[in-house]
C-alpha positions, 0 to 999 in steps of 0.5 A, a space after each residue: 169331497 163331502 165333510 167327514 169323508 176323505 179328509 181328516 176334516 172332522 174328526 171331532 167326532 170320534 172320542 180321544 179313546 177312539 183307537 183311530 185318534 189315540 193311535 192314529 200312526 199306528 198302519 192299517 191292518 187287514 183286519 181293520 180294512 175288513 171291520 170297516 168295510 163291512 161297516 161301510 157295506 151295512 151302513 150303505 145297504 140301511 141306507 144312512 149313507 149315500 152311494 157317494 159317501 160309501 164310494 169315497 170312503 171305500 177310496 179312502 178306505 183302501 188308500 189309508 196307511 194310518 189308522 189316522 187317515 181312517 178317522 174320518 171315514 169312521 167318524 161319518 159312519 153310525 156307530 155301532 153296537 159295543 156289546 153283546 146279548 148276554 146268553 143267558 137273555 136269549 136263552 130267556 126270550 126263547 123259554 118265557 112265554 108270550 106277554 099276557 100268558 101264565 108261564 106253567 108251574 115248575 115242580 120240585 126237585 126230589 133233592 128240594 122236597 127231601 130237604 125241605 121235609 127235613 127242615 120242617 122235622 127239624 123245625 118240629 122237633 125244636 119246637 117239642 123240645 122248647 114247649 118241654 123246657 118251658 112247661 
């Protein structure tokens, strides 16, 4: 038997906050089995675990009754991303030009143009009033 798969031998790789350590006595749900099965399949497909490890992990997965019994299987798998790429970054990737190319200039909306002209007009009036007061 390979270390870390099928036994609780090398569980120290998981942090204490891992649900497989912190809630070791809880029963395994169908969702837990599905998630770990997908991770085992992904790791085997990517070549990060060999066939024997894959089969032992599946055997342990479907024989386990508690989360603690799955700790050794999870500890032997590659880490999974615990975050998603923010949607704004995905949107920008699609709209940004390739590196080295200039982005087209953005035109101002009519409301922004009106605001800018109004602001300049107010500034000119204030300068005229200030000039009259000083002189």
